[in-house]
Backbone as a ProteinNet text record, in pm:
[ID]
protein_1_A
[PRIMARY]
MIDQILPAGLTAWAERRDDAPVELYPEEAALVARAVEKRRREFATGRWCARKALAQLGVPPAPVLQGERGSPRWPAGFVGSITHCPGYAAAVVGRSALIKTIGVDAEPDEALPEGVLDAISLPGERDRIAELKPGGVSWDRLLFCVKEAVYKAWFPLAQRWLDFTEADAVLRPDGTFTVRLLVDGPVSGFEGRWRAESNLVVAAIVLRSADAGSGR
[TERTIARY]
1527.9	1402.1	1284.1	1298.6	1185.7	1148.6	1249	1217.5	1139.1	1136.6	1064.2	913.4	868.6	724.4	675.6	755.9	719.9	679.9	581.9	548.4	653.9	646.3	739	717	822.9	811.4	862.1	911.8	968	1113.3	1187.2	1323.4	1335.8	1425.3	1444.5	1592.2	1626.7	1761.4	1748.9	1817.3	1811.8	1951.5	1967.2	2092.8	2064.7	2146.3	2133.7	2223.8	2206.9	2286.7	2221.6	2275.7	2222	2316.9	2431.8	2535	2593.7	2511.1	2559.6	2655.5	2754.5	2857.7	2808.3	2721.8	2666.4	2690.8	2720.3	2731	2606.6	2532.7	2409.3	2437.7	2345.5	2349.6	2318.9	2370	2345.4	2197.6	2112.6	1969.3	1911.6	1964.2	1919.8	1972.2	2099.5	2159.6	2085.3	2034.6	1962.2	1834.2	1776.6	1651.7	1670.4	1790.3	1816	1926.8	1952.1	2062.3	2044.2	1919.9	1895.5	1855.5	1859.7	1821.1	1935.5	1901.7	2004.8	2082.9	2200.1	2288.6	2221.8	2147.2	2079.8	1984.7	1906.9	1813.8	1888.1	1999.6	2076.6	2131.1	2177.8	2229.6	2118.5	2003.6	1891.1	1846.5	1837.4	1795.5	1892.6	2022.7	2124.3	2120.3	2103.5	2098.2	1975.1	1863	1743.5	1764.3	1832.4	1859.6	1958	2053.2	2144.8	2066.1	1973.7	1891.1	1806.6	1752.3	1669.4	1750	1871.1	1952.9	1992.3	2022	2056.9	1938.5	1819.1	1700.3	1669.5	1678.7	1653.5	1756.2	1880.7	1986.2	1954	1886	1849.2	1748.2	1682.3	1587.8	1647.5	1777.9	1847.1	1842.7	1804.6	1795.1	1930.6	1991.3	2119.7	2106	2213.4	2207.3	2160.2	2071.2	2017.5	1956.9	1937.3	1875.9	1735.2	1702.2	1565.7	1516	1440.2	1397.7	1265.8	1199.5	1076.5	960.5	844	721.6	642.9	509.8	423.1	443	443.7	454.9	577.2	681.6	806.9	814.6	712.2	716.6	822.5	891.9	996	938	1013.3	974.3	1056.1	990.2	1059.4	1075.8	1174.7	1189.6	1062	1039.1	921.9	919.6	802.2	787.5	809.5	834.2	862.4	784.7	755.3	696.6	779.5	766.5	844.3	810.3	885.9	867.6	999	1026.6	1148.6	1110.5	1185.5	1164.9	1299.2	1302.1	1421.1	1381.8	1451.4	1439.9	1578.8	1602.9	1738.9	1797.7	1908.9	1979.1	1926	1831.2	1775.9	1717.6	1739.9	1678.1	1653.1	1549.1	1516.2	1439	1449.2	1370.1	1318	1196	1131.6	1081.2	1109	1066.3	1009.3	927.2	870.2	832.6	801.3	761.1	613.9	584.2	447.1	350.8	401.2	313.4	253.3	321.8	276.5	226.1	285.5	256.6	198.3	83.4	16.9	77.8	101.3	158.5	222.3	317.6	390.4	397.5	380.8	400.4	476	591.7	668.3	708.3	716.6	762	834.7	932.6	1007.1	1011.3	999.9	1000.7	1074.6	1129.1	1185.6	1076	1104.3	1005.2	1001	938.7	925	794.9	743.4	614.8	618.6	505.7	494.4	504.5	551.8	549.5	406.9	395.5	263.9	180.3	56.4	-35.6	-40.1	62.5	67.8	-37	-55.8	-153.3	-292.7	-334	-465.6	-476.7	-366	-368.3	-374.2	-322.5	-310.4	-408.1	-491.4	-575	-722.1	-805.5	-948.2	-979.9	-1091.5	-1125.8	-1129.3	-1183.8	-1188.9	-1051.7	-958.1	-821.4	-756.7	-779.8	-722.9	-783	-911.1	-974.9	-914	-890.6	-833.8	-690.6	-613.3	-475.9	-474.5	-566.7	-572.8	-601.9	-666.5	-700.4	-587.9	-487.3	-377.5	-282.6	-225.5	-135.7	-11.2	23.3	142.9	270.5	378.4	506.2	529.9	656	690.9	693.2	602.2	597.9	522.5	562.5	490.8	374.5	255.2	140.9	105.6	122.6	91.1	187.9	315.1	413.6	387.4	349.1	318.4	200	100.1	-13.8	32.4	117.9	173.4	248.4	329	406.7	315	209.9	114.3	48.9	11.8	-54.6	40.3	166.8	263.8	274.7	276.1	280.2	153.9	40.6	-85.9	-76.8	-28.5	-20.1	71.6	184.5	279.1	220.1	133.8	67	-48.5	-116.9	-234.6	-199.5	-99.7	-76.8	-47.3	36.6	59.7	-67	-163.7	-289	-386.4	-399.9	-502	-450.9	-318.5	-258.6	-323.7	-360.9	-412.2	-385	-390.7	-360	-455	-405.9	-488.6	-451.4	-546.8	-521	-511.4	-439.1	-427.6	-564.4	-658.9	-790.1	-885	-834.9	-915.3	-885.1	-812.3	-782	-801.1	-873.5	-904.9	-830.4	-727.1	-639.3	-669.1	-664	-677.2	-545	-476	-348.4	-372.9	-297.8	-313	-179	-179	-53.5	17.8	-52.1	9.9	96.9	114.8	200	127	-5.1	-82.9	-165.4	-215.8	-308.3	-398.1	-512.3	-602.1	-635.8	-664.7	-695.2	-817.5	-914.8	-1032.8	-1020.1	-1027.8	-1018.3	-1155.4	-1160.2	-1285.5	-1318	-1249.1	-1274.5	-1289.9	-1360.4	-1371.6	-1237.5	-1208.5	-1082.6	-1065.8	-946.7	-923.1	-924.6	-908.3	-916	-995.5	-1054.2	-1132.6	-1053.6	-939	-859.5	-734.4	-655.3	-530.5	-516.3	-436.6	-391.2	-238.6	-179.2	-34.1	19.9	150.9	220.5	316.6	344.8	437.6	532.8	642.5	740.4	811.2	841.8	919.1	1045.3	1159.1	1287.1	1394.9	1486.1	1604.3	1567.9	1466.1	1423.7	1366.5	1314.8	1249.8	1114.8	1022.2	900	894	853.1	838.7	701.6	644.3	513.9	523	454.7	458.7	321	286.6	164.1	204.9	154.3	180.8	48.2	8.4	-113.8	-74.4	-106.7	-74.5	-169.1	-122	-203.3	-330.1	-321.4	-437.2	-543.9	-505.1	-598.4	-657.8	-604.5	-642.6	-791.1	-846.4	-985.4	-1081.2	-1039.3	-1125.5	-1118.2	-1022.1	-1008.1	-924.9	-866.9	-783.6	-655.7
2748	2811.2	2761.3	2644.3	2589.5	2678.2	2739.9	2819.3	2945.7	2985.2	3105.4	3084.1	2959.9	2934.3	2869.3	2878.2	2818.8	2926.1	2897.6	2991.3	2987.4	3082	3085.4	2963.9	2923.9	2813.7	2681.1	2678.3	2556	2578.9	2470.9	2479.8	2392.4	2432	2359.2	2354.6	2254.2	2244.2	2186	2245.2	2198.5	2186.6	2097	2075.9	2070.8	2140.9	2139.4	2031.1	1911.5	1799.2	1669.7	1558.6	1426.9	1347.2	1407.2	1328.2	1403.4	1444.8	1513.4	1422.4	1481.8	1401.1	1343.7	1245.7	1186.8	1037.2	984.7	839.9	794.1	705.7	657.8	573.1	579.6	485.1	346.2	241.8	106.5	76.4	124.5	100	167.8	286.1	356.2	287.7	249	183	54.6	-13.3	-137.9	-114	5.2	35.3	45.2	78.1	95.8	3.1	-102.2	-192.9	-255.5	-278	-342	-242.2	-114.4	-11.7	16.5	75.5	115.1	232	258.6	362.3	499.2	533.2	662.1	678	576	580.4	592.2	522.2	530.1	670.8	734.9	871.7	968	955.3	1043.8	1023.9	899	868.5	930.4	912.4	964.1	1116.9	1181.5	1327.7	1377.3	1308.2	1345.1	1332.8	1225.6	1208	1313.9	1351.8	1460.9	1588.9	1619.9	1739.3	1729.8	1611.4	1593.4	1617.9	1564.3	1583.8	1730.3	1797.7	1939.2	2022.7	1991.1	2065.1	2039.4	1914.1	1881	1944.8	1953.3	2013.4	2157.9	2227.3	2366.4	2378.2	2266.9	2263.5	2196.2	2173.1	2117.2	1966.6	1898.4	1752.4	1692.9	1609	1549.2	1451.1	1425.5	1332.7	1194.1	1136.2	1002.9	950	819	764.2	818.7	845.2	879.4	760.5	675.2	550.5	569.1	461.1	468.2	407.5	468.8	413	346.8	352.6	292.9	359.6	278.3	324.4	413.6	392.1	462	602.3	647.8	784.1	793.1	907.6	921.3	907.8	844.5	831.6	932.9	1039.8	1150.7	1126.9	1193	1180.1	1224.2	1170.7	1208.3	1359	1417.5	1560.8	1643	1575.8	1648	1586.7	1668.8	1623.6	1683.6	1625.1	1678.5	1613.1	1650.9	1596.4	1609.1	1511.9	1509.2	1500	1567.2	1555.5	1551.3	1485.4	1489.1	1462.5	1529.6	1508.2	1529	1500.3	1514	1651.8	1653.7	1778.7	1861.2	1808	1886	1792.6	1827.8	1756	1855.4	1831.2	1921.8	1847.4	1898.2	1847.9	1967.2	1954.6	2058	1991	2051	1992	2099.7	2057.4	2146.4	2067.4	2137.2	2072.8	2033.4	1911.4	1861.2	1933.2	2002.3	2081.5	2198.8	2242.2	2355.9	2315.9	2212.2	2172.7	2032.3	2017.6	1887.6	1799.9	1856.7	1779.3	1872.7	1818.7	1892.1	1804.4	1864.4	1794	1883.4	1840.9	1919.1	1830	1889.8	1815.7	1910.1	1856.8	1930.4	1847.3	1914.4	1847.3	1933.7	1874.4	1955.2	2034.9	2158.5	2245.7	2216.6	2106.1	2065.3	1988.7	1983.1	1918.4	1772.1	1722.6	1581.5	1496.3	1373.7	1283.4	1265.2	1235.7	1219.9	1115.9	1149.3	1057.6	1065.9	1125.9	1129.9	1225.4	1340.4	1436.6	1374.2	1301.8	1238.5	1138.6	1074.7	972.2	1031.1	1153.4	1207.4	1321.5	1355.9	1474.6	1445.8	1535.5	1533	1621.6	1598	1681.9	1830.9	1866.3	2006.4	2066.8	1987.8	2037.3	2064.2	1973.9	1994.3	2117.7	2139.7	2259.3	2386.5	2386.1	2505.4	2530	2423.9	2438.7	2498.8	2455.9	2505.7	2655.4	2707	2849	2936	2873.3	2949.9	2997.6	3112.7	3172.3	3086	3046.5	2964.8	3045.5	2974	3040.6	3062.6	3056.2	3082.5	2959.5	2865.8	2742.3	2638.2	2513	2403.1	2365.5	2410.8	2395.1	2249.6	2163.8	2022.6	1960.4	1995.8	1943.4	1999.4	2125.8	2184.9	2113.4	2076.8	2003.1	1870.4	1800.5	1675.1	1699.4	1805.2	1841.6	1867.5	1943.7	1973.9	1846.5	1757.5	1635	1543	1544.6	1469.8	1529	1661.8	1727.2	1696.6	1691.8	1657.9	1519.5	1423.1	1287.4	1283	1354.1	1352.3	1417.6	1516.4	1578.6	1492.8	1424.9	1344.7	1216.7	1143.8	1009.6	1005	1093.2	1087.1	1108.2	1180.3	1204.4	1088.2	1037.3	936.2	793.8	776.5	643	553.2	612.5	531.5	602.4	523.8	570.1	679.9	770.8	872.2	873.1	846.5	843.7	986.3	1002.8	1133.8	1193.8	1109.4	1159.7	1177.7	1161.2	1185	1320.7	1403.5	1539.4	1633.5	1740.2	1837.5	1966.9	1997.7	2110.6	2229.1	2346.8	2472.8	2547.4	2563.8	2635.2	2781.8	2870	3012.8	3073	3165.4	3227.4	3306.5	3341.2	3419.7	3336.2	3207	3123.4	3049.3	3043.5	2970.6	2862.2	2769.7	2668.5	2621.4	2567	2503.1	2364.4	2275.4	2137	2091.8	2039	1979.6	1828.3	1762.1	1616.4	1555.9	1454	1394.3	1265.8	1241.4	1125.2	1172	1094	1124.7	1101.7	1185.9	1170.2	1275.2	1285.8	1377.6	1524.6	1554.2	1691.7	1691.2	1805.5	1815.6	1877.8	1934.1	1996.3	2058.8	2117.4	2182.5	2313.4	2402	2520.5	2516.1	2571.8	2568.5	2674.7	2672.5	2769.3	2696	2758.7	2700.6	2808.6	2762.3	2853.8	2782.9	2858.3	2806.8	2890.5	2823.2	2893.9	2796.5	2843.7	2764.6	2625.4	2619.6	2494.5	2392.8	2442.6	2357.6	2416.8	2331	2376.4	2307.3	2382.1	2325.6	2363.9	2276.1	2300.4	2261.3	2336.4	2308.7	2325	2230.1	2233.2	2223.5	2313.8	2311.6	2330	2229.9	2238.5	2255.5	2370.8	2397.1	2319.9	2283.6	2207	2283.1	2414.4	2494.1	2495.1	2467.2	2470.8	2333.8	2228.9	2093.4	2065.3	2121.2	2093.9	2150	2255.6	2315.5	2243.6	2149.2	2072.1	2142.2	2260	2329.9	2376.9
-1280.8	-1319.1	-1237	-1170	-1095.4	-977.9	-914.4	-795.6	-829	-955.8	-996.2	-1002.9	-993.5	-997.4	-868.8	-762.9	-635.6	-535.4	-449.3	-342.8	-232.9	-141.8	-28.9	60.2	129.9	223.8	171.7	49.1	-7.1	-44.8	-57.6	-107	-231.4	-318.8	-444.6	-479.2	-556.9	-612.2	-751.7	-847.6	-986.3	-1043.4	-1137.7	-1209.5	-1358.3	-1435.5	-1580.7	-1639.5	-1593	-1641.8	-1595.7	-1646.1	-1611.9	-1523.4	-1487.1	-1420	-1301.3	-1207.3	-1088.4	-1011.9	-945.5	-877	-744.9	-752.2	-631.1	-631.2	-513.9	-498.1	-424.4	-486.4	-426	-303.3	-208.2	-97.9	-152.9	-87.2	-138.9	-159.5	-67.5	-81.1	-206	-238.8	-358.8	-484.6	-481.3	-597.4	-632.6	-530.8	-555.5	-634.5	-621.9	-691.3	-842.6	-885.9	-1029.6	-1078.6	-1003.9	-1038.4	-1175.5	-1216.5	-1345.4	-1453.5	-1421.6	-1518.5	-1614.8	-1729.1	-1824.6	-1766.3	-1821.9	-1768.7	-1765.5	-1868.9	-1873.8	-1754.2	-1725.3	-1613.3	-1480.9	-1467.2	-1342.9	-1321.1	-1430	-1417.8	-1378.5	-1442.8	-1410	-1265.6	-1223.6	-1087.1	-987.3	-1012.2	-920.7	-914.9	-1029.3	-1030.3	-956	-971.6	-896.5	-747.2	-703.7	-559.9	-510.6	-591.5	-556.6	-531.7	-621	-604.5	-478.1	-451.9	-332.6	-206.2	-200.6	-81.6	-64.2	-175.5	-168.2	-120.5	-168.9	-127.2	20	64.2	204	295.8	250.3	333	367	275.1	301.4	415.2	447.6	558.8	681.7	676.6	791.6	802.2	694.5	697.1	656.6	739.3	703.5	588.4	515.2	402	445	365.9	393	263.8	252.6	131.4	109.6	-15.7	-55.1	-136.2	-73	-135	-208.3	-241.9	-319.5	-241.8	-259.6	-206	-317.2	-305.2	-405.6	-541.7	-646.7	-785.9	-808.2	-730.7	-754.2	-700.4	-628.8	-575.3	-466.2	-455.6	-352.2	-211.8	-125.2	15.2	95.1	135.4	199.9	349.2	411.7	557.7	629.5	748.5	827.4	848.1	824	842.5	717.6	603.5	480.3	363.7	266	140.4	27	-90.6	-201.3	-333.5	-435.4	-569.8	-644.6	-729.4	-810.3	-956.6	-1041.7	-1185.7	-1256.7	-1369.8	-1454.5	-1598.6	-1687.2	-1831.3	-1887.7	-2013.3	-2066.9	-2038.8	-1966.5	-1939.9	-1825.2	-1747	-1636.2	-1531.4	-1405.3	-1293.3	-1182.1	-1103.3	-993.5	-886.2	-764.9	-652.9	-574.7	-525.5	-444.1	-317	-201.6	-75.1	17.2	111.4	210.8	334	439.1	564.5	556.3	597.1	585.8	679.4	780.6	865.7	790.2	683.8	604.9	466.9	409	271.6	268.5	203.8	194.9	87	-30.4	-139.4	-240.9	-316.1	-419.8	-544.2	-660.1	-786.6	-883.1	-928.5	-1025.3	-1141.7	-1259	-1376.4	-1470.5	-1542.1	-1644.1	-1770.9	-1883.8	-2013	-2114.7	-2220.2	-2328.9	-2397.4	-2429.7	-2493.1	-2643.1	-2675.8	-2815.5	-2831.2	-2951.8	-2976.7	-2936	-2888	-2855.2	-2981.9	-2970.1	-3085.3	-3136.1	-3263.7	-3325.7	-3251.6	-3224.2	-3160.1	-3008.8	-2945.9	-2799.7	-2743.4	-2808	-2756.4	-2746.7	-2848.5	-2845.8	-2731.7	-2697.1	-2592.5	-2452.3	-2433.1	-2297.1	-2269.6	-2365.9	-2348.2	-2375.2	-2328.3	-2354.3	-2474.3	-2543	-2657.9	-2623.8	-2507.5	-2469.2	-2450	-2399.4	-2382.7	-2518.5	-2612	-2745.5	-2811.8	-2790.4	-2846.6	-2787.3	-2657.4	-2593.9	-2638.8	-2653.6	-2701.5	-2841.4	-2925.6	-3063.1	-3067.8	-2962.6	-2958.9	-2902.4	-2839.8	-2782.6	-2891.5	-2868	-2966.3	-2982.3	-3105.2	-3125.5	-3100	-3073.9	-3050	-2902.1	-2862.5	-2723.9	-2636.6	-2661.4	-2585	-2667	-2651.1	-2715.3	-2623.5	-2658.4	-2568.7	-2543.4	-2643.7	-2622.4	-2522.1	-2532.6	-2437.3	-2297.5	-2289.6	-2160	-2095.5	-2174.6	-2120.6	-2061.4	-2132.4	-2081.7	-1951.4	-1947.3	-1829.5	-1710.7	-1732.8	-1626.3	-1573.6	-1663.2	-1619.4	-1542.1	-1576.2	-1496.7	-1356.2	-1347	-1216.5	-1136.4	-1204.3	-1138.1	-1074.1	-1148.6	-1093.9	-971.8	-980.2	-868.4	-743.3	-763	-648.5	-598.1	-687.9	-655	-579.1	-627.4	-575.6	-426.1	-370.4	-225.2	-143	-197.8	-126.9	-141.6	-264.5	-294.5	-288.6	-309.6	-311.7	-416.2	-528.5	-639	-771.5	-877.3	-1011.9	-1056.5	-1136.1	-1201	-1348.1	-1434.6	-1577.8	-1632.4	-1741.8	-1805.5	-1835	-1874.8	-1914	-1796	-1674.1	-1554.3	-1491.3	-1564.7	-1519.7	-1637.7	-1615.9	-1721.3	-1689.8	-1768.1	-1740	-1831.3	-1772.8	-1847	-1835.4	-1947.1	-1950.2	-1983.7	-1919.9	-1946.2	-1986	-2080.7	-2124.9	-2015.7	-1907.3	-1801.1	-1707	-1737.9	-1655.9	-1544.9	-1552.1	-1452.4	-1520.3	-1440.5	-1490.6	-1376.8	-1414.1	-1318	-1370.9	-1280.1	-1316.2	-1238.6	-1308.8	-1246.7	-1256.1	-1141.7	-1140.1	-1165.9	-1249.4	-1293.7	-1219.1	-1108.5	-1024.2	-880.3	-800.9	-658.6	-590.4	-492.5	-422.1	-315.3	-259.7	-149	-188.3	-316.5	-366.4	-496.3	-528.5	-651.9	-766	-735.3	-839.4	-782.9	-872.4	-834.3	-910.6	-854.4	-925.2	-928.9	-1032.6	-1041.6	-1133.8	-1146.8	-1231.2	-1324	-1437.5	-1533.2	-1585.4	-1643.1	-1701.4	-1815.9	-1919.6	-2033.3	-2047.7	-2057.1	-2064.3	-2108	-2190.7	-2228.7	-2278.1	-2365.5	-2428.4	-2330.2	-2217	-2118.9	-2080.6	-2041.4	-1975.3	-1839.8	-1738.1	-1604.4	-1550.8	-1470	-1408	-1262	-1176.1	-1032.8	-971	-885.6	-806	-660	-578.4	-434.7	-362.5	-284.6	-205.5	-59.8	-3.8	136.2	227.3	343.3	437.7	474	486.7	523.4	414.9	290	178	145.4	205.9	165.5	190.1	296	326.3	224.4	153.3	51.6	-80.8	-92.4	-214.9	-319.8	-288.4	-383.4	-315.3
[MASK]
++++++++++++++++++++++++++++++++++++++++++++++++++++++++++++++++++++++++++++++++++++++++++++++++++++++++++++++++++++++++++++++++++++++++++++++++++++++++++++++++++++++++++++++++++++++++++++++++++++++++++++++++++++++++

């Protein structure tokens, strides 16, 4: 379902499971050597998706290691994003000559645990969610999903932390969203698309290199 909300020029690979048949490179295995089994399976499935997506662009299999704050370190000339949640993993990649940054996230389509919405949202966001028609999607979870995608798109550009409350997101029932960033940085905001299907919500942000100078 992730490829249905992506613009042309990117490749994606998704798996509806947590245990793709991949053997990690030793350098990758070392990154999760002390993690619990669930985390190791998710990590491996995400790397499987990344390699499959890169292969579509002619990139031979190689380790996908980690940079600052755990973000994937992509081969030279490429950018991308990885996401995983119970029962689903996906990776999206593109050529850096065309794409400045990518942020994707997937979450179960169910209400957030009590208290989480207040912690990750602004009062205006909560007001807007309350006005959206119930049913069809868990709007609070979608907001969380969008903000995770925002961070994944932001960090490669800014190389610094972005708090949940430093981004103001507007969700729309038509499958689009906009985000205004409340801190100074390389961009002032993002636009993206979302989709809900099969008990999942996914959100994607793609900033093309040609658009980066305008901040959107």
